[in-house]
PyMOL Python script that loads the backbone (N, CA, C, O; Angstrom):
from pymol import cmd

cmd.read_pdbstr("""\
ATOM      1  N   MET A   1      20.010 -15.684  29.458  1.00  0.00           N
ATOM      2  CA  MET A   1      18.471 -16.504  28.927  1.00  0.00           C
ATOM      3  C   MET A   1      17.707 -14.653  28.273  1.00  0.00           C
ATOM      4  O   MET A   1      17.482 -14.330  27.107  1.00  0.00           O
ATOM      5  N   ALA A   2      17.576 -14.128  29.075  1.00  0.00           N
ATOM      6  CA  ALA A   2      16.893 -13.169  28.907  1.00  0.00           C
ATOM      7  C   ALA A   2      17.586 -11.726  27.649  1.00  0.00           C
ATOM      8  O   ALA A   2      16.904 -10.890  27.056  1.00  0.00           O
ATOM      9  N   ILE A   3      18.982 -11.893  27.608  1.00  0.00           N
ATOM     10  CA  ILE A   3      19.691 -11.291  27.068  1.00  0.00           C
ATOM     11  C   ILE A   3      19.637 -12.221  25.505  1.00  0.00           C
ATOM     12  O   ILE A   3      20.254 -11.703  24.575  1.00  0.00           O
ATOM     13  N   ARG A   4      19.255 -12.930  25.360  1.00  0.00           N
ATOM     14  CA  ARG A   4      19.300 -13.749  23.981  1.00  0.00           C
ATOM     15  C   ARG A   4      17.589 -13.105  23.478  1.00  0.00           C
ATOM     16  O   ARG A   4      17.288 -12.337  22.564  1.00  0.00           O
ATOM     17  N   ARG A   5      16.735 -13.793  24.496  1.00  0.00           N
ATOM     18  CA  ARG A   5      15.493 -13.013  23.955  1.00  0.00           C
ATOM     19  C   ARG A   5      14.950 -11.406  23.546  1.00  0.00           C
ATOM     20  O   ARG A   5      14.045 -11.072  22.781  1.00  0.00           O
ATOM     21  N   ARG A   6      15.982 -10.483  24.463  1.00  0.00           N
ATOM     22  CA  ARG A   6      15.888  -8.981  23.814  1.00  0.00           C
ATOM     23  C   ARG A   6      16.885  -8.580  24.067  1.00  0.00           C
ATOM     24  O   ARG A   6      17.065  -7.930  25.097  1.00  0.00           O
ATOM     25  N   PRO A   7      17.949  -8.876  23.103  1.00  0.00           N
ATOM     26  CA  PRO A   7      19.081  -8.246  23.188  1.00  0.00           C
ATOM     27  C   PRO A   7      19.023  -6.571  22.637  1.00  0.00           C
ATOM     28  O   PRO A   7      19.997  -5.853  22.865  1.00  0.00           O
ATOM     29  N   GLY A   8      17.961  -6.088  21.993  1.00  0.00           N
ATOM     30  CA  GLY A   8      17.419  -4.868  21.772  1.00  0.00           C
ATOM     31  C   GLY A   8      17.321  -4.053  22.887  1.00  0.00           C
ATOM     32  O   GLY A   8      17.569  -2.852  22.987  1.00  0.00           O
ATOM     33  N   ALA A   9      16.965  -4.777  23.643  1.00  0.00           N
ATOM     34  CA  ALA A   9      16.296  -3.903  25.269  1.00  0.00           C
ATOM     35  C   ALA A   9      17.898  -4.272  25.937  1.00  0.00           C
ATOM     36  O   ALA A   9      18.337  -3.124  25.996  1.00  0.00           O
ATOM     37  N   TRP A  10      18.521  -4.765  26.231  1.00  0.00           N
ATOM     38  CA  TRP A  10      19.565  -4.728  26.732  1.00  0.00           C
ATOM     39  C   TRP A  10      20.616  -3.994  26.038  1.00  0.00           C
ATOM     40  O   TRP A  10      21.167  -3.416  26.975  1.00  0.00           O
ATOM     41  N   LEU A  11      21.280  -3.634  24.897  1.00  0.00           N
ATOM     42  CA  LEU A  11      21.851  -2.720  24.229  1.00  0.00           C
ATOM     43  C   LEU A  11      22.077  -1.398  24.680  1.00  0.00           C
ATOM     44  O   LEU A  11      22.912  -0.608  25.121  1.00  0.00           O
ATOM     45  N   GLY A  12      20.398  -1.643  24.195  1.00  0.00           N
ATOM     46  CA  GLY A  12      19.813  -0.156  24.404  1.00  0.00           C
ATOM     47  C   GLY A  12      20.141   0.783  26.062  1.00  0.00           C
ATOM     48  O   GLY A  12      20.652   1.878  26.295  1.00  0.00           O
ATOM     49  N   SER A  13      19.667  -0.089  26.774  1.00  0.00           N
ATOM     50  CA  SER A  13      20.209   0.348  28.327  1.00  0.00           C
ATOM     51  C   SER A  13      21.459   0.287  28.493  1.00  0.00           C
ATOM     52  O   SER A  13      22.004   1.121  29.216  1.00  0.00           O
ATOM     53  N   ALA A  14      22.248  -0.791  27.812  1.00  0.00           N
ATOM     54  CA  ALA A  14      23.834  -0.534  28.069  1.00  0.00           C
ATOM     55  C   ALA A  14      24.483   0.551  27.466  1.00  0.00           C
ATOM     56  O   ALA A  14      25.627   0.946  27.691  1.00  0.00           O
ATOM     57  N   ALA A  15      23.439   1.118  26.473  1.00  0.00           N
ATOM     58  CA  ALA A  15      23.466   2.317  26.080  1.00  0.00           C
ATOM     59  C   ALA A  15      23.439   3.451  26.353  1.00  0.00           C
ATOM     60  O   ALA A  15      24.385   4.186  26.072  1.00  0.00           O
ATOM     61  N   VAL A  16      22.226   3.932  27.040  1.00  0.00           N
ATOM     62  CA  VAL A  16      21.936   5.005  28.073  1.00  0.00           C
ATOM     63  C   VAL A  16      22.964   4.903  29.302  1.00  0.00           C
ATOM     64  O   VAL A  16      23.575   5.832  29.830  1.00  0.00           O
ATOM     65  N   LEU A  17      23.001   3.447  29.643  1.00  0.00           N
ATOM     66  CA  LEU A  17      23.663   3.701  30.996  1.00  0.00           C
ATOM     67  C   LEU A  17      25.261   3.946  30.897  1.00  0.00           C
ATOM     68  O   LEU A  17      25.979   4.187  31.867  1.00  0.00           O
ATOM     69  N   GLY A  18      25.584   3.868  29.889  1.00  0.00           N
ATOM     70  CA  GLY A  18      27.260   4.263  29.396  1.00  0.00           C
ATOM     71  C   GLY A  18      26.942   6.058  29.145  1.00  0.00           C
ATOM     72  O   GLY A  18      27.524   6.928  29.793  1.00  0.00           O
ATOM     73  N   PHE A  19      26.058   6.292  28.231  1.00  0.00           N
ATOM     74  CA  PHE A  19      26.106   7.697  27.965  1.00  0.00           C
ATOM     75  C   PHE A  19      25.837   8.829  29.138  1.00  0.00           C
ATOM     76  O   PHE A  19      26.355   9.939  29.011  1.00  0.00           O
ATOM     77  N   LEU A  20      24.859   8.461  30.498  1.00  0.00           N
ATOM     78  CA  LEU A  20      24.526   8.837  31.351  1.00  0.00           C
ATOM     79  C   LEU A  20      26.257   8.939  32.579  1.00  0.00           C
ATOM     80  O   LEU A  20      26.547   9.795  33.414  1.00  0.00           O
ATOM     81  N   THR A  21      26.901   7.884  32.218  1.00  0.00           N
ATOM     82  CA  THR A  21      27.879   7.453  33.331  1.00  0.00           C
ATOM     83  C   THR A  21      29.023   8.307  32.546  1.00  0.00           C
ATOM     84  O   THR A  21      29.991   8.728  33.179  1.00  0.00           O
ATOM     85  N   ALA A  22      28.914   8.500  31.441  1.00  0.00           N
ATOM     86  CA  ALA A  22      30.338   9.415  30.646  1.00  0.00           C
ATOM     87  C   ALA A  22      29.633  11.212  30.874  1.00  0.00           C
ATOM     88  O   ALA A  22      30.229  12.287  30.934  1.00  0.00           O
ATOM     89  N   TRP A  23      28.265  10.905  30.948  1.00  0.00           N
ATOM     90  CA  TRP A  23      27.661  12.718  30.911  1.00  0.00           C
ATOM     91  C   TRP A  23      28.220  13.174  32.325  1.00  0.00           C
ATOM     92  O   TRP A  23      29.086  14.028  32.511  1.00  0.00           O
ATOM     93  N   LEU A  24      27.548  12.429  33.283  1.00  0.00           N
ATOM     94  CA  LEU A  24      27.969  12.316  35.059  1.00  0.00           C
ATOM     95  C   LEU A  24      29.263  12.886  35.542  1.00  0.00           C
ATOM     96  O   LEU A  24      29.577  13.798  36.307  1.00  0.00           O
ATOM     97  N   SER A  25      30.162  11.640  34.503  1.00  0.00           N
ATOM     98  CA  SER A  25      31.702  12.195  35.332  1.00  0.00           C
ATOM     99  C   SER A  25      32.059  13.261  34.294  1.00  0.00           C
ATOM    100  O   SER A  25      32.629  12.546  33.470  1.00  0.00           O
ATOM    101  N   ARG A  26      32.097  14.368  33.843  1.00  0.00           N
ATOM    102  CA  ARG A  26      32.272  15.267  32.902  1.00  0.00           C
ATOM    103  C   ARG A  26      32.686  16.242  34.064  1.00  0.00           C
ATOM    104  O   ARG A  26      32.668  17.448  33.814  1.00  0.00           O
ATOM    105  N   ARG A  27      33.006  15.872  35.145  1.00  0.00           N
ATOM    106  CA  ARG A  27      32.975  17.227  36.221  1.00  0.00           C
ATOM    107  C   ARG A  27      34.058  17.788  36.141  1.00  0.00           C
ATOM    108  O   ARG A  27      35.090  17.122  36.224  1.00  0.00           O
ATOM    109  N   SER A  28      34.092  19.362  35.931  1.00  0.00           N
ATOM    110  CA  SER A  28      35.272  20.201  35.777  1.00  0.00           C
ATOM    111  C   SER A  28      35.830  20.234  37.012  1.00  0.00           C
ATOM    112  O   SER A  28      35.255  20.918  37.859  1.00  0.00           O
ATOM    113  N   THR A  29      36.960  19.567  37.352  1.00  0.00           N
ATOM    114  CA  THR A  29      37.765  20.119  38.677  1.00  0.00           C
ATOM    115  C   THR A  29      38.511  20.803  38.242  1.00  0.00           C
ATOM    116  O   THR A  29      38.983  20.685  37.112  1.00  0.00           O
ATOM    117  N   GLN A  30      38.906  22.073  39.420  1.00  0.00           N
ATOM    118  CA  GLN A  30      40.027  22.834  39.771  1.00  0.00           C
ATOM    119  C   GLN A  30      40.677  22.593  40.737  1.00  0.00           C
ATOM    120  O   GLN A  30      40.373  22.084  41.817  1.00  0.00           O
ATOM    121  N   VAL A  31      42.192  23.209  40.084  1.00  0.00           N
ATOM    122  CA  VAL A  31      43.339  22.826  41.598  1.00  0.00           C
ATOM    123  C   VAL A  31      43.713  24.059  41.849  1.00  0.00           C
ATOM    124  O   VAL A  31      44.041  24.876  40.988  1.00  0.00           O
ATOM    125  N   ARG A  32      43.675  24.272  43.206  1.00  0.00           N
ATOM    126  CA  ARG A  32      43.845  25.463  43.691  1.00  0.00           C
ATOM    127  C   ARG A  32      45.291  25.093  44.506  1.00  0.00           C
ATOM    128  O   ARG A  32      45.440  24.105  45.226  1.00  0.00           O
ATOM    129  N   VAL A  33      46.351  26.158  44.207  1.00  0.00           N
ATOM    130  CA  VAL A  33      47.316  26.045  45.163  1.00  0.00           C
ATOM    131  C   VAL A  33      47.645  27.230  45.742  1.00  0.00           C
ATOM    132  O   VAL A  33      47.445  28.398  45.409  1.00  0.00           O
ATOM    133  N   GLN A  34      47.962  26.932  46.284  1.00  0.00           N
ATOM    134  CA  GLN A  34      48.637  28.853  47.476  1.00  0.00           C
ATOM    135  C   GLN A  34      49.987  29.300  47.025  1.00  0.00           C
ATOM    136  O   GLN A  34      51.017  28.649  46.847  1.00  0.00           O
ATOM    137  N   VAL A  35      49.739  30.523  46.889  1.00  0.00           N
ATOM    138  CA  VAL A  35      51.233  31.371  46.174  1.00  0.00           C
ATOM    139  C   VAL A  35      51.998  31.938  46.979  1.00  0.00           C
ATOM    140  O   VAL A  35      51.572  32.888  47.637  1.00  0.00           O
ATOM    141  N   GLY A  36      52.752  31.681  47.057  1.00  0.00           N
ATOM    142  CA  GLY A  36      53.559  32.255  48.279  1.00  0.00           C
ATOM    143  C   GLY A  36      53.157  32.972  49.684  1.00  0.00           C
ATOM    144  O   GLY A  36      52.465  32.284  50.434  1.00  0.00           O
ATOM    145  N   LYS A  37      53.478  34.151  50.080  1.00  0.00           N
ATOM    146  CA  LYS A  37      53.484  33.931  52.272  1.00  0.00           C
ATOM    147  C   LYS A  37      51.796  35.121  51.843  1.00  0.00           C
ATOM    148  O   LYS A  37      51.420  35.600  52.913  1.00  0.00           O
ATOM    149  N   SER A  38      51.228  35.414  51.113  1.00  0.00           N
ATOM    150  CA  SER A  38      50.455  36.289  51.183  1.00  0.00           C
ATOM    151  C   SER A  38      48.993  35.099  50.908  1.00  0.00           C
ATOM    152  O   SER A  38      47.891  35.580  50.641  1.00  0.00           O
ATOM    153  N   GLY A  39      49.118  34.101  50.979  1.00  0.00           N
ATOM    154  CA  GLY A  39      48.311  33.211  50.665  1.00  0.00           C
ATOM    155  C   GLY A  39      47.107  32.750  49.520  1.00  0.00           C
ATOM    156  O   GLY A  39      46.427  31.725  49.450  1.00  0.00           O
ATOM    157  N   LYS A  40      47.146  33.666  48.879  1.00  0.00           N
ATOM    158  CA  LYS A  40      46.851  33.162  47.433  1.00  0.00           C
ATOM    159  C   LYS A  40      46.637  32.332  46.534  1.00  0.00           C
ATOM    160  O   LYS A  40      47.510  31.696  45.943  1.00  0.00           O
ATOM    161  N   SER A  41      45.298  32.256  46.328  1.00  0.00           N
ATOM    162  CA  SER A  41      45.126  31.070  45.206  1.00  0.00           C
ATOM    163  C   SER A  41      44.735  30.671  44.322  1.00  0.00           C
ATOM    164  O   SER A  41      43.541  30.648  44.025  1.00  0.00           O
ATOM    165  N   GLU A  42      45.817  30.174  43.549  1.00  0.00           N
ATOM    166  CA  GLU A  42      45.345  30.458  42.009  1.00  0.00           C
ATOM    167  C   GLU A  42      45.296  28.481  41.517  1.00  0.00           C
ATOM    168  O   GLU A  42      45.736  27.380  41.850  1.00  0.00           O
ATOM    169  N   VAL A  43      44.611  29.022  40.743  1.00  0.00           N
ATOM    170  CA  VAL A  43      43.456  27.983  39.706  1.00  0.00           C
ATOM    171  C   VAL A  43      44.441  27.097  38.429  1.00  0.00           C
ATOM    172  O   VAL A  43      44.229  27.274  37.229  1.00  0.00           O
ATOM    173  N   VAL A  44      45.504  26.158  38.955  1.00  0.00           N
ATOM    174  CA  VAL A  44      46.059  25.857  37.850  1.00  0.00           C
ATOM    175  C   VAL A  44      45.478  24.990  37.084  1.00  0.00           C
ATOM    176  O   VAL A  44      45.107  23.871  37.439  1.00  0.00           O
ATOM    177  N   GLU A  45      45.322  25.696  35.479  1.00  0.00           N
ATOM    178  CA  GLU A  45      44.452  24.879  34.676  1.00  0.00           C
ATOM    179  C   GLU A  45      45.528  23.829  33.698  1.00  0.00           C
ATOM    180  O   GLU A  45      44.896  23.289  32.791  1.00  0.00           O
ATOM    181  N   ASP A  46      46.866  23.497  33.727  1.00  0.00           N
ATOM    182  CA  ASP A  46      46.999  22.687  32.823  1.00  0.00           C
ATOM    183  C   ASP A  46      47.426  21.808  33.640  1.00  0.00           C
ATOM    184  O   ASP A  46      48.095  21.103  32.885  1.00  0.00           O
ATOM    185  N   VAL A  47      47.534  21.206  34.987  1.00  0.00           N
ATOM    186  CA  VAL A  47      47.361  19.718  35.816  1.00  0.00           C
ATOM    187  C   VAL A  47      45.608  19.199  35.207  1.00  0.00           C
ATOM    188  O   VAL A  47      45.275  18.062  34.871  1.00  0.00           O
ATOM    189  N   VAL A  48      44.917  20.199  35.223  1.00  0.00           N
ATOM    190  CA  VAL A  48      43.485  20.069  34.693  1.00  0.00           C
ATOM    191  C   VAL A  48      43.230  19.490  33.498  1.00  0.00           C
ATOM    192  O   VAL A  48      42.530  18.486  33.370  1.00  0.00           O
ATOM    193  N   LYS A  49      43.958  20.285  32.289  1.00  0.00           N
ATOM    194  CA  LYS A  49      44.142  19.897  31.003  1.00  0.00           C
ATOM    195  C   LYS A  49      44.521  18.508  31.196  1.00  0.00           C
ATOM    196  O   LYS A  49      43.676  17.627  31.357  1.00  0.00           O
ATOM    197  N   SER A  50      46.070  18.241  31.180  1.00  0.00           N
ATOM    198  CA  SER A  50      46.448  17.018  31.250  1.00  0.00           C
ATOM    199  C   SER A  50      45.760  16.118  31.617  1.00  0.00           C
ATOM    200  O   SER A  50      45.393  15.243  30.833  1.00  0.00           O
ATOM    201  N   ALA A  51      45.331  16.131  33.275  1.00  0.00           N
ATOM    202  CA  ALA A  51      44.452  15.158  33.729  1.00  0.00           C
ATOM    203  C   ALA A  51      43.171  14.912  32.812  1.00  0.00           C
ATOM    204  O   ALA A  51      42.614  13.832  33.012  1.00  0.00           O
ATOM    205  N   THR A  52      42.780  15.491  32.130  1.00  0.00           N
ATOM    206  CA  THR A  52      41.258  15.570  31.309  1.00  0.00           C
ATOM    207  C   THR A  52      41.812  14.472  30.020  1.00  0.00           C
ATOM    208  O   THR A  52      41.391  13.324  29.883  1.00  0.00           O
ATOM    209  N   TRP A  53      42.866  15.148  29.126  1.00  0.00           N
ATOM    210  CA  TRP A  53      43.644  14.011  28.575  1.00  0.00           C
ATOM    211  C   TRP A  53      44.131  12.679  28.958  1.00  0.00           C
ATOM    212  O   TRP A  53      43.825  11.593  28.467  1.00  0.00           O
ATOM    213  N   ILE A  54      44.746  12.882  29.689  1.00  0.00           N
ATOM    214  CA  ILE A  54      45.104  11.412  30.136  1.00  0.00           C
ATOM    215  C   ILE A  54      43.951  10.583  30.645  1.00  0.00           C
ATOM    216  O   ILE A  54      44.109   9.365  30.571  1.00  0.00           O
ATOM    217  N   THR A  55      42.678  11.087  31.211  1.00  0.00           N
ATOM    218  CA  THR A  55      41.163  10.126  31.021  1.00  0.00           C
ATOM    219  C   THR A  55      40.745   9.792  29.880  1.00  0.00           C
ATOM    220  O   THR A  55      40.237   8.722  29.542  1.00  0.00           O
ATOM    221  N   THR A  56      40.959  10.723  29.262  1.00  0.00           N
ATOM    222  CA  THR A  56      40.478  10.381  27.847  1.00  0.00           C
ATOM    223  C   THR A  56      41.055   8.897  27.115  1.00  0.00           C
ATOM    224  O   THR A  56      40.346   7.992  26.674  1.00  0.00           O
ATOM    225  N   VAL A  57      42.457   8.953  27.134  1.00  0.00           N
ATOM    226  CA  VAL A  57      42.977   7.885  26.617  1.00  0.00           C
ATOM    227  C   VAL A  57      42.794   6.547  27.427  1.00  0.00           C
ATOM    228  O   VAL A  57      42.343   5.529  26.903  1.00  0.00           O
ATOM    229  N   LEU A  58      43.152   6.622  28.646  1.00  0.00           N
ATOM    230  CA  LEU A  58      42.278   5.566  29.330  1.00  0.00           C
ATOM    231  C   LEU A  58      41.291   4.963  29.408  1.00  0.00           C
ATOM    232  O   LEU A  58      41.058   3.834  29.841  1.00  0.00           O
ATOM    233  N   ALA A  59      40.422   6.030  28.807  1.00  0.00           N
ATOM    234  CA  ALA A  59      39.033   5.662  28.566  1.00  0.00           C
ATOM    235  C   ALA A  59      38.695   4.644  27.547  1.00  0.00           C
ATOM    236  O   ALA A  59      38.081   3.578  27.602  1.00  0.00           O
ATOM    237  N   ILE A  60      39.526   5.571  26.205  1.00  0.00           N
ATOM    238  CA  ILE A  60      39.018   4.552  25.094  1.00  0.00           C
ATOM    239  C   ILE A  60      40.167   3.473  25.269  1.00  0.00           C
ATOM    240  O   ILE A  60      39.614   2.379  25.160  1.00  0.00           O
ATOM    241  N   GLY A  61      41.430   3.314  25.477  1.00  0.00           N
ATOM    242  CA  GLY A  61      41.935   1.991  26.134  1.00  0.00           C
ATOM    243  C   GLY A  61      40.735   0.991  26.522  1.00  0.00           C
ATOM    244  O   GLY A  61      40.238   0.107  25.824  1.00  0.00           O
ATOM    245  N   ARG A  62      40.548   1.217  27.279  1.00  0.00           N
ATOM    246  CA  ARG A  62      39.536   0.347  28.003  1.00  0.00           C
ATOM    247  C   ARG A  62      38.596  -0.520  27.330  1.00  0.00           C
ATOM    248  O   ARG A  62      38.459  -1.742  27.383  1.00  0.00           O
ATOM    249  N   ALA A  63      37.640   0.864  26.333  1.00  0.00           N
ATOM    250  CA  ALA A  63      36.856   0.272  25.193  1.00  0.00           C
ATOM    251  C   ALA A  63      37.746  -0.558  24.565  1.00  0.00           C
ATOM    252  O   ALA A  63      37.704  -1.782  24.687  1.00  0.00           O
ATOM    253  N   VAL A  64      38.710   0.147  23.769  1.00  0.00           N
ATOM    254  CA  VAL A  64      38.902  -1.154  22.854  1.00  0.00           C
ATOM    255  C   VAL A  64      39.574  -1.999  23.225  1.00  0.00           C
ATOM    256  O   VAL A  64      40.034  -2.708  22.329  1.00  0.00           O
ATOM    257  N   LEU A  65      40.055  -2.433  25.001  1.00  0.00           N
ATOM    258  CA  LEU A  65      40.894  -3.406  25.421  1.00  0.00           C
ATOM    259  C   LEU A  65      39.928  -5.056  24.920  1.00  0.00           C
ATOM    260  O   LEU A  65      40.292  -6.178  24.569  1.00  0.00           O
ATOM    261  N   PRO A  66      38.890  -4.537  25.091  1.00  0.00           N
ATOM    262  CA  PRO A  66      37.933  -6.125  25.165  1.00  0.00           C
ATOM    263  C   PRO A  66      37.539  -6.798  23.657  1.00  0.00           C
ATOM    264  O   PRO A  66      36.879  -7.827  23.514  1.00  0.00           O
ATOM    265  N   PHE A  67      38.161  -5.881  22.456  1.00  0.00           N
ATOM    266  CA  PHE A  67      37.775  -6.367  21.263  1.00  0.00           C
ATOM    267  C   PHE A  67      39.393  -6.437  20.993  1.00  0.00           C
ATOM    268  O   PHE A  67      39.585  -7.333  20.170  1.00  0.00           O
ATOM    269  N   VAL A  68      40.517  -5.872  21.352  1.00  0.00           N
ATOM    270  CA  VAL A  68      42.189  -6.668  21.029  1.00  0.00           C
ATOM    271  C   VAL A  68      42.078  -7.514  21.470  1.00  0.00           C
ATOM    272  O   VAL A  68      42.168  -8.524  20.772  1.00  0.00           O
ATOM    273  N   ARG A  69      41.852  -7.627  22.695  1.00  0.00           N
ATOM    274  CA  ARG A  69      43.129  -8.500  24.007  1.00  0.00           C
ATOM    275  C   ARG A  69      42.865 -10.346  23.066  1.00  0.00           C
ATOM    276  O   ARG A  69      43.797 -11.147  22.999  1.00  0.00           O
ATOM    277  N   PRO A  70      41.360 -10.662  22.428  1.00  0.00           N
ATOM    278  CA  PRO A  70      41.614 -12.016  21.580  1.00  0.00           C
ATOM    279  C   PRO A  70      42.655 -12.140  20.752  1.00  0.00           C
ATOM    280  O   PRO A  70      43.191 -13.239  20.611  1.00  0.00           O
ATOM    281  N   ALA A  71      43.122 -10.959  20.042  1.00  0.00           N
ATOM    282  CA  ALA A  71      43.706 -10.994  18.749  1.00  0.00           C
ATOM    283  C   ALA A  71      45.777 -11.210  19.289  1.00  0.00           C
ATOM    284  O   ALA A  71      46.752 -11.691  18.713  1.00  0.00           O
ATOM    285  N   VAL A  72      45.493 -10.370  20.993  1.00  0.00           N
ATOM    286  CA  VAL A  72      47.085 -10.584  21.608  1.00  0.00           C
ATOM    287  C   VAL A  72      47.369 -11.365  22.006  1.00  0.00           C
ATOM    288  O   VAL A  72      48.559 -11.683  22.019  1.00  0.00           O
ATOM    289  N   THR A  73      46.235 -12.227  22.646  1.00  0.00           N
ATOM    290  CA  THR A  73      46.530 -13.553  23.196  1.00  0.00           C
ATOM    291  C   THR A  73      46.401 -14.728  22.291  1.00  0.00           C
ATOM    292  O   THR A  73      46.522 -15.897  22.658  1.00  0.00           O
ATOM    293  N   ALA A  74      46.121 -14.290  20.963  1.00  0.00           N
ATOM    294  CA  ALA A  74      46.548 -15.334  20.114  1.00  0.00           C
ATOM    295  C   ALA A  74      48.090 -15.053  19.654  1.00  0.00           C
ATOM    296  O   ALA A  74      49.085 -15.777  19.703  1.00  0.00           O
ATOM    297  N   PHE A  75      47.911 -13.814  19.222  1.00  0.00           N
ATOM    298  CA  PHE A  75      49.412 -13.669  18.419  1.00  0.00           C
ATOM    299  C   PHE A  75      50.721 -14.896  19.539  1.00  0.00           C
ATOM    300  O   PHE A  75      51.494 -15.832  19.338  1.00  0.00           O
ATOM    301  N   ALA A  76      50.203 -14.009  20.733  1.00  0.00           N
ATOM    302  CA  ALA A  76      51.267 -14.611  21.878  1.00  0.00           C
ATOM    303  C   ALA A  76      51.423 -16.013  21.379  1.00  0.00           C
ATOM    304  O   ALA A  76      52.271 -16.411  20.581  1.00  0.00           O
ATOM    305  N   ALA A  77      50.375 -16.778  22.032  1.00  0.00           N
ATOM    306  CA  ALA A  77      50.561 -17.898  22.017  1.00  0.00           C
ATOM    307  C   ALA A  77      51.259 -18.818  21.191  1.00  0.00           C
ATOM    308  O   ALA A  77      51.969 -19.780  21.483  1.00  0.00           O
ATOM    309  N   ARG A  78      50.725 -18.056  19.485  1.00  0.00           N
ATOM    310  CA  ARG A  78      51.639 -18.519  18.104  1.00  0.00           C
ATOM    311  C   ARG A  78      52.853 -18.195  18.684  1.00  0.00           C
ATOM    312  O   ARG A  78      53.474 -19.220  18.963  1.00  0.00           O
ATOM    313  N   GLN A  79      53.627 -16.849  19.071  1.00  0.00           N
ATOM    314  CA  GLN A  79      54.954 -17.169  19.418  1.00  0.00           C
ATOM    315  C   GLN A  79      55.509 -18.013  20.180  1.00  0.00           C
ATOM    316  O   GLN A  79      56.304 -18.817  19.694  1.00  0.00           O
ATOM    317  N   LEU A  80      55.141 -18.023  21.880  1.00  0.00           N
ATOM    318  CA  LEU A  80      55.537 -18.836  22.342  1.00  0.00           C
ATOM    319  C   LEU A  80      55.308 -20.048  22.168  1.00  0.00           C
ATOM    320  O   LEU A  80      55.980 -20.738  22.935  1.00  0.00           O
ATOM    321  N   ALA A  81      54.253 -20.973  21.086  1.00  0.00           N
ATOM    322  CA  ALA A  81      54.832 -22.241  20.410  1.00  0.00           C
ATOM    323  C   ALA A  81      55.629 -22.348  19.362  1.00  0.00           C
ATOM    324  O   ALA A  81      55.928 -23.391  18.781  1.00  0.00           O
ATOM    325  N   GLU A  82      56.070 -20.982  19.049  1.00  0.00           N
ATOM    326  CA  GLU A  82      56.736 -21.366  17.528  1.00  0.00           C
ATOM    327  C   GLU A  82      58.188 -21.133  18.768  1.00  0.00           C
ATOM    328  O   GLU A  82      59.236 -21.513  18.247  1.00  0.00           O
ATOM    329  N   MET A  83      58.291 -20.848  19.548  1.00  0.00           N
ATOM    330  CA  MET A  83      59.878 -20.526  20.156  1.00  0.00           C
ATOM    331  C   MET A  83      59.717 -21.978  21.229  1.00  0.00           C
ATOM    332  O   MET A  83      60.565 -22.866  21.145  1.00  0.00           O
ATOM    333  N   ALA A  84      58.868 -22.060  21.947  1.00  0.00           N
ATOM    334  CA  ALA A  84      59.100 -23.728  22.604  1.00  0.00           C
ATOM    335  C   ALA A  84      59.438 -24.915  21.320  1.00  0.00           C
ATOM    336  O   ALA A  84      60.220 -25.855  21.458  1.00  0.00           O
ATOM    337  N   SER A  85      58.938 -24.721  20.527  1.00  0.00           N
ATOM    338  CA  SER A  85      58.927 -26.127  19.277  1.00  0.00           C
ATOM    339  C   SER A  85      60.353 -26.190  18.313  1.00  0.00           C
ATOM    340  O   SER A  85      60.694 -27.091  17.546  1.00  0.00           O
ATOM    341  N   LYS A  86      61.268 -24.520  18.728  1.00  0.00           N
ATOM    342  CA  LYS A  86      62.488 -24.762  18.290  1.00  0.00           C
ATOM    343  C   LYS A  86      63.483 -25.409  19.319  1.00  0.00           C
ATOM    344  O   LYS A  86      63.267 -25.334  20.529  1.00  0.00           O
ATOM    345  N   PRO A  87      64.616 -26.069  18.778  1.00  0.00           N
ATOM    346  CA  PRO A  87      65.314 -26.837  19.389  1.00  0.00           C
ATOM    347  C   PRO A  87      66.147 -25.979  20.034  1.00  0.00           C
ATOM    348  O   PRO A  87      66.474 -24.968  19.414  1.00  0.00           O
ATOM    349  N   ALA A  88      66.691 -26.190  21.453  1.00  0.00           N
ATOM    350  CA  ALA A  88      67.634 -24.976  22.343  1.00  0.00           C
ATOM    351  C   ALA A  88      68.939 -25.003  21.771  1.00  0.00           C
ATOM    352  O   ALA A  88      69.816 -24.253  22.198  1.00  0.00           O
TER     353      ALA A  88
END
""", "prot")
cmd.dss("prot")
cmd.show_as("cartoon", "prot")
cmd.util.cbc("prot")
cmd.orient("prot")
């Protein structure tokens, strides 16, 4: 009920919360790997870059999924109904 009375405040709060969550989770992570018998550690940047890319793709997928799910569900229901109505 409160959302219907003040939708702007709820949407604004959700946007600010989403922005803060995204901004705080952008911490850079370095992976250190011990190399050889000397015990020196090196930063592996490729692992961090690929992890960042994968995380970005998954975040976009999670954001889009609620909008795409009804269309995919309707399509699947039509296809299953069509397959069920055909004689075997």
